[in-house]
N, C-alpha and C positions, 0 to 999 in steps of 0.2 A: 717479302715478309719472311723472317727467319722462323724456323721450326720451333715448337714449344720446348723441345729437349735441347735446344742450343744453349751452350754455356759460354760465357765471355772468355776470351783467350787468356786474359790475365789470371783468372781463377784456375783454368786448366794448367797453365804454366807453373803456377805456384804449387799446385797439387802434385804435378808430375816431377818437379825438381826439388821438392821439400827435403827429401832424405839426402840428396846430393849436396844441397846447400849446407846442411848440418855437417856433413863429412868435411866439406871444404873449410868451414869455420873452425873445425876441430883439428885440422892438420897442425902439427907442432909449430911450423914456421909462422902460420897466420895467428895461431892462438897466442903467440908471444906478444902480439900487438896489444893485447888486453892485460898484459902483465905489468905490475908496478915495478918490476926489475928489468924492464926492457932497456937495452943499452943502445947507444948510437950505432954500434956495429951490427946489432941484431936488426935494427931498422934499415940500415944500408943493405944488408943481405936480402931482406924481404922485398925492398923496392927493386933491387937488381933482378930478382927472380920474377917479379910481376912485370917488369919492363919487357923482358923477352917475350912473354906471352901476349901482352897487349900490343906490342909493336907488330907482331905477325898478324894477330887477329884483326886489329883495326885496319891494317893494310889490305887484308882480304875483304873486309866489309866495304871500305871506301871504293875499291875497284869494282866489286861485284854489284853493290847497291847502285852505283853510278851506271853500270851497264843496264840494270833494270829500270833506270830512270826514276828512282824513288828518293834520292838524296835531296832533291829540291822540294819535296813535299813538306808541308808545314811542321809535321811532327818530328822531322829529322833535321830541320835547319838549326835547332839549338844544340845539336850534338857537338861536343868538344873532344878533340883528340887527346885521349888520356895518356897515351905513350909519350907524347911531347911533354906533358906535365911531369911524368915520372922521370924523364930525361933531365928536366929542369931541377927536380928535387935531388936527383943523384949528383948533379953538378954542384948544387949547394952543399952537398955532403962530401965534396972533394972527390967525386968519382965521375970525372968528365967524359971518360972514354967508354962508350957503350957499343962500339962498332962490332965487337966480337959477339954481341947478342942479337944483332940485327939480321943475321942470316939463319936464325932458327926456323925450323919447319915443323909445325904442329899438325896433327891429324884432325882436321875439322872438315865437316861435310860441306859440299857446295852443290847439292842435288838440284835445288831450284830456289826461287826467291824466298820461300817460306823457311827453309832450313837456315838461310842467312838471317832472316828476321828472328828466328829462335836464338841464334848466337848474339844478335843485337840486344835481345832482351837481357841476356846475362851481362853483357858489357855495360849497358846503361843501368841495370839494376844494381850493379856493383858499386855505383857511385853513392847509393843510399847509405851504405855503411859509414861513409864519411860524416854523417850527421852525429854519430857517436864517436868514431875514431879520431876525427879531426881535433875536437876539443881535448880528448883524452891524451893524444900524442903531444899536444902543446903543453899539457900539464906535466906529463911524465918526463918529456925531453924539452924543457923550457928554453934551452940555449940554441936549438936548431931553428932554422927558417926554411923548412923543407916539407911542407904539408900541402903543396898545391894539388897533388893527386887526390887527397882526401877532402879538400875544400872546393873541388870542382862544382860549379853551378851555385856555390854559396847558399844563400837562404832559399833558393829556388829549385833545389835538387828534386823535391817531390813533384813539383809542377812540370819540370822538364821530363821526368820519367813518365808522368801521366800523359803528356802530349805524345811521347813516342809510342806508348801503349795504345792510345786512341788511334794513332795512324796505322799501327799494325792491325788493330781491330777492323778499321775501315777497309784495309786491303783484303783481309780475310772475308769480310762481308761481301765485298765486290766479287771475290772468288766464288762465293756461295751461289751467285746468280750469273752463270756464264752467258745467259741469253743477253745480258747487258754489256758484254765485253767490248763491243764496239764503242761504247760510250766512255770507256776507261782505258788508259794506256797501261796501267800498272796491274795487269793480270797475266796469268799464265794459262791460256786456254787448254793446254795439253794435259792438265791435271784437274781432277774434280775436287770439290770442297773438302771431302773427308781426307783425301791425300794431302791437300794443302795444310789442313789442321794437324795431321799426324807429322808432317814434315816440320812444322813449327815446333812441336814438342820434341821431336828427335834432335833438331838443331840445338835447342836449349840443353837437352841432356848431354849431347856431345860436347858442348862448350864447358859445362860444369865438369864433366869427366876428364876432359883434356887438361883443364886447369888443376884439378885435384892431382892427376898423374904427374904433371910438371912440378908442382909445389913439393910433392913427396920426393920425386927424383932429385930435385935441387937440394933438398934438405939432407940428402944422403951423400952429398959431396961427390957425386959422379962428375967426372971431368967436364968442364963447361964447354970445351971446344967441340965435343961431340954433338950431333944434332938431336934435338928433343924428340924428333919423330920416332927414333928408335925405341923410345920408352913410353910413347903415348898409346 
C-alpha cells in the first residue's frame, strides 16, 4: 500500500519540468514552427537540429532500457523510433545525408533505470506536440510531405503516452516495496524509493535542459562538426 503523501509520477514530472518545457517551446528555433511565415528552409533546419538529439538519445534509451529488461514490458512496446522518422522527413526535404549528425554526444545521465525513464518521459511526451503541430505544418507548408515525426502514433498519441506513463508508474510502485523485489525483474534493489523518484525527476530535467541547450546552440550557427557535448 502506498503512503498517503504519495503523488503520481506524471504529476510530479509535469510540476518539476513545467518551466523547462516553456523555455524549450519559446526557443527561437522551435517557436518558428508556430509562425505563419515558416519557410521550408526553416523547417529543414529545425528537423536537422532535432534529429541529432533524438538519434543520440533514442540510441541511449534503446541500449540501456534493453539492459534493464524493460523494453518488452507492455507500456514500452508501442514506442516508435522518432529519429528514424526525422531521417525520413529530412530525406523527403532533399536532405538525405545525416551521417555528420549521428556522432553527436549529449550530456545525459545514466545513473540508474529511473534517470533513463525520466528521459523517456521527455522523448515520449514530445510526440504530443504533434497533435497541434502536424495539422498546422501541413496547412502552412502544404507542398511538403514530411511530417512523419509530428504524425507519429496518429490518433493514438495520447493513449501511447498514457501506456508509457502507466508502465513507469508501475516500475516506481515496485521500487516502493523492495521486500517484493524477488517477484519482479525490473527493480534496482540498491536504491530506495525516494532515490528512484528523485532520479526519475532528474532524468527528465536533464533531458529538457540538454535539448534546450542544443536547440539554442544550433540556432547560433556554431559549426556543426563540433560535438554537442561541449555546449551542453
